[in-house]
C-alpha positions in Angstrom: 5.5 -19.9 17.9 2.1 -18.4 17.2 1.0 -17.9 13.6 -0.2 -14.5 12.7 -3.2 -14.3 10.4 -2.4 -12.4 7.2 -4.7 -11.6 4.4 -4.5 -9.4 1.3 -7.3 -8.5 -1.2 -6.9 -6.6 -4.4 -9.5 -4.9 -6.5 -9.8 -2.3 -9.2 -12.9 -0.1 -9.3 -13.3 2.9 -11.5 -9.7 2.7 -12.5 -8.4 2.9 -8.9 -6.5 0.0 -7.5 -7.2 -0.9 -3.9 -5.1 -3.4 -2.0 -6.1 -4.1 1.5 -3.9 -6.1 3.9 -4.2 -7.2 7.5 -1.9 -8.9 10.0 1.9 -8.7 9.7 3.9 -7.9 6.5 7.3 -9.6 6.7 9.5 -11.8 4.7 6.9 -14.6 4.9 4.0 -12.5 3.7 5.5 -9.9 1.4 5.1 -11.9 -1.7 1.3 -12.1 -1.6 1.3 -8.3 -1.1 3.7 -7.9 -4.1 1.4 -10.1 -6.3 -1.7 -8.1 -5.2 0.0 -4.8 -6.2 1.2 -6.2 -9.5 -2.3 -7.5 -10.3 -3.9 -4.1 -9.9 -1.1 -2.5 -11.9 -1.7 -5.1 -14.7 -5.4 -4.3 -14.7 -4.4 -0.7 -15.6 -4.6 1.1 -12.3 -2.1 3.9 -12.1 -3.6 5.3 -8.9 -3.4 2.7 -6.1 -4.6 2.8 -2.5 -2.9 0.5 -0.1 -5.0 0.0 3.0 -2.7 -0.9 5.9 -5.0 0.2 8.7 -5.3 -3.4 9.9 -1.5 -4.1 9.6 0.3 -4.4 12.9 3.9 -4.9 11.7 5.8 -4.0 8.6 9.5 -5.0 8.0 12.0 -4.0 5.5 10.8 -6.7 3.0 7.4 -5.2 3.1 8.8 -1.7 2.7 10.7 -2.9 -0.3 7.5 -4.2 -1.9 5.8 -0.9 -1.4 8.7 1.1 -2.7 9.0 -1.1 -5.8 5.3 -0.7 -6.6 5.5 3.1 -6.0 8.4 3.3 -8.5 6.5 1.4 -11.1 3.5 3.6 -10.6 5.4 6.8 -10.8 7.2 5.6 -13.9 3.8 5.6 -15.7 2.6 8.9 -14.1 0.7 7.2 -11.3 0.9 7.3 -7.5 0.2 5.3 -4.3 -1.8 6.4 -1.3 -1.1 4.5 1.8 -3.7 4.4 4.6 -2.1 3.5 8.0 -2.8 4.3 11.6 -0.7 1.9 13.7 1.9 4.0 15.6 4.7 1.5 14.9 4.2 1.7 11.1 4.0 5.5 11.2 7.3 5.5 13.2 9.0 3.2 10.7 7.9 5.6 7.9 9.3 8.6 9.7 12.6 6.9 10.7 13.2 5.8 7.1 12.1 9.2 5.7 9.5 7.3 3.6 6.9 9.6 5.0 8.3 12.1 2.6 8.0 9.7 -0.3 4.6 8.1 0.2 1.2 9.8 0.4 0.2 8.6 3.9 -3.3 9.2 5.1 -5.2 8.1 8.1 -8.2 6.3 6.5 -8.7 4.2 3.4 -11.7 6.4 2.5 -9.5 9.5 2.5 -6.9 7.6 0.4 -9.5 6.6 -2.1 -10.8 10.2 -2.3 -7.2 11.5 -3.0 -6.6 8.8 -5.6 -9.9 9.5 -7.3 -9.1 13.3 -7.4 -5.7 12.6 -8.9 -7.2 10.2 -11.5 -9.7 12.9 -12.5 -7.0 15.7 -12.7 
């Protein structure tokens, strides 16, 4: 079985949390994503960009991590902006109706712009 490379990086700049992941998000890699999201929340970011443009696969465990973070953010008046372009991920979001819950955009730059505008409002 081949090992898929996975990476996740978290940063907070100007009050906006940015979590960038690449590879596959599944039961084996969801915990580092969860920890990255928690870290930007703990640094005070209430507007969070999750860049999944380099993610090829997202299973129910990964979706659960995103939903949990979204709930925490909305509980404090924040929001999450998810950048994704992979057709499989977009289909998963549509089939689960999560495209109606998340703010999904096609680029990380657009997600950052939307998060920044919300933070300034």
